[in-house]
N, C-alpha and C positions, 0 to 999 in steps of 0.2 A: 217469383212466378213469371212462365211468358204470356204473350196476350194469345188469345188463340181464337180463327174466325172459321169459322165454318157456314158457305153461301150454298144453293139449293137452285140448280136452273133447269129447264124442262125445255131441250131444243129443237129443230123443228128445221127444215128448207124452207114450208111456207115465211118463217119470220125470217129466215135470213136468204135474201134471195139470191147476192152472192154466190148461194152450194150450187147454183146449176150452172155456177162457169166453172167448179171445181169437180168433174164428174170423175169416175176412174173404171172401169169397166162396167158402164152403167151407172153406178149408185157416186150419191152426190160424196165427197170424204173431209171431212174437218179438218183447211191448212195447218200445219205444226205451225205456222206464223200467228195462227189467229188463238190455236189455244194460247202460245208466247203471250199475245195481248192481250187476250181475256189473266193473266194471273197476272200481269204488270201493271194493269188498269185497275183490276181492286186490291191491291197489292199501293196503290195509289191512293184509294178512296178510302182504305185504314189508316191511310198512315198521314193528315194533313200536313203542309208544309214543304214534302218531299216530292221528288218526282224524282221516276224512272231514267236511270243510267246506268244497268248492268247486269246479266242476266247467266248464271255456270249451274253447268248441267246442267242443260237439260236433255231432258232425256222421252222420247214417243216409245211406253211400252207396250199401248193398243192404241191403236189413232179409233177417232170416231167414224163410225161409216151408215151412211143412213140405209139404212136398210132393216133387215127384222133382229135384226142385235144390237139398235140401236135404242139404250133404257130411257126406260121414262124420266131419270131425272138423273144431271148429273153433282157430284155433289163437288164443292172448290173448300179444302182448309188450307188453314196460310198461320202461318204461324213465329209470332218474333224470334226469333237470333240475339244471339251474344255480340251488341256494338259496341266498339273499342272509342266512340264521343258521339256527340251532338248531332255532329253533322252529314250524320252517315245509319241508315236501318236496315238490315238484311232479313229476311222471311223466306224462309222455306213455303213453298206451293206447292197439289197438287191435286188431280182431277183423277176423280173416282167414282162408281158404279155398283151398284151391285147387282149382281144375277138374280136369274127367276128362284132359286134358294138362299137368296141372303150374302150367296159370297161374297167379297168383291172382287172386282176387277183394277187395275192401274190402270191408268189412260197418260198422261204430263205427270212430270216432276220435275223443278231447280227449286232454284234460291235465289231472288228474287233483290237489288242492290240498288236500293234509292238514298238519294244526295238532295240536300237542302241548296248544293249548287253542284254544276254540272260544271267541268274540267272542260279550258278553250279545245279547240277542233285538232285536233291534230293532225303531222303534214303526212300522209306518205307518199314518199321516196320516188321508187321502183315503179312509177304506173308509166300506160307506152300507151298512151292515142290512134298508133300510126295503123292504118287503114288496113288489110290486107286481103287487096282489090280479088283475091282465091274467092274470098265467104262473102262478097255482092252482094251474091243472087240465096245463099241459104236464108229461108223460110220458116225459121224452128216451129210457130204455131201453125202452117201450114202441110207441114214434112210427117207429121207425127213424134217429132220427136218430143215437140210440147203438149199436152194438154187441154192447156189452159184455154177459154174461154172469153171475150169479150172486157169484163174487169178484173184479170191479172195480166194480158195482155199488156206487158211493158216494157219485152225488149224489142229496140227499134233496130239494131242492126250488131255484128258482133265484128268489134273490129281491127283482133287479132285473137290466135289459137295454139297454143306448140301444148306438145307433155307435163308444161311445168306452169302455162300462166295461159287465164286466159282473159280478156275484155273486151264488156259490151258498153252499146251506149242506150240511154232507158231511157221513159219518160216514169215520170212519177204518179203512177194510175188515178183516177180523178172521180171516187164512185160517191155519189148519189144517199144520202143519209140514212133515206127506203131500203139503199142497196146491203148497206153495210146489218143491219138487221139487230144481231143483240152485241156487234163486235162493232163498235162504231174506233174510229180513229182519233183517238188520242195523244196521250205521248211518245207510244210507238203504234207505227203505221201499219200494219197486217201484211195490204198489202203491196206495197213497197221492197217488205221485208221478202214473202213471196218472191220478187220479178227476179230480186236479189239468190233466193239460193236458185232461182232455173237456171244459173251461173253450170249451176256440178251438173243441172241433169244434160242441159247443151254438151255439156264437157265429156260425162260416161256416154250417149246417146253417138256422138264424134268418135272417139278413140274404141271404146268398146262393145257399139251398136246394140247399146243395151238401155232398156229404162231403169229408172233407181229414183229413191224415197228415202224423205230425212227419217234419221237414227237418233242424233245425238248433239249436242252442240258444249265444245268445252266451255266457253265465256264468250258469250256475246254486249257491245258494246253500245250508249247510241248519245250522239255529242249533239246533234240540233236536225234537227227535221227538214225532208224536203215538204215543197210546197208541191201542191197537187199540180198535172201538168208541164212540170218545171222537169231540165234534161240532166238526167246524174249521169254515170258510168262508176259503172263493178266488175270490179278487177279478181280475179280466184285467183291467188296461188297454193299450187299442188302439192302435198302438204306427204300423200304416201294415196297409193293407188293398186288393188288387185279385179278383174277381172269381179271376183263381190263387193269391192269395198273401193270410195273415192274419201278420201279424209283432206278436207280443204282450208283457208282462212280465204278470208271476201274484205273486202272495204267499199263500199256504194262515199262516193267525192265526187268532186268536183271537177273543174276541168284545168283547174290549176292542185290537184291534189292534194285540198283539201279534206280532210273525211266527214262526210252524215256521221255513218256510222259501221262499225267490224266487228267480224265474224270468227272465232278460233276456231281449232279444232272440230269442225264442222264437219260428220259423217253421214254417208246416203250407202244405202243397199246398192249395189249396181246384180240386172237380173234381164236376161234375155223375154222370161214369162212376162214383160210387164207391157216389152213392145204392141202385145194386142191388144192390151184394154187404154194403150193411150191414145186411141183411135176414136176421132170423136165423132 
């Protein structure tokens, strides 16, 4: 019989100061990466001896907005899935809430894979750290491309950008424990992961003149953690794009191409209606 867990949590901006730096259209919004870290951390906590390695089929069904739609509490359901041996565990995880009529609203769902031993970092061969001087003055946090406040401003320079690829130089965010609130950095750092996903927002704005928000991630793997304040690089490889959607793979790596984390099949919705909401 599969082991099941249910955790109840009440959320507020007051208990999560970083949310003041993640505001869209006047309201704080929980970053997708914080929801992912929330589930990964809880799966670790109920699985002693195992550490987060991978997340599969992460889906945003209904994001959490801190307005009058905020639920009184959120429920996290975790269930062990069959594993091939004792070196790896797979757990299904989801976040949901109840509306005023008691009906469920599903917010996020995924499968979390934990391992006793994390594999060595792979090498990303096709990275390119060449600087395009035409992009040197591009300031995504100041020009409305990115809505993120100080806690999430890890993008320091756009090195190069084409219809097929984007490379940015970043510094891992360094939030105090108080700022992190109910979403502390453990194995997975949601604040650095958010910086990674900002690459997609930059690309969508540059080539489609439109804002974008995350919907889905086919797979994400972490091999090692970047230290707060450390310089890292994010490379994004475009897999498919249209006026309404971008699908890409992304790699956080060092200057030599060795990977910290990588994401495959990340998908964002693109819409010009988001442009005005991204203004700070």
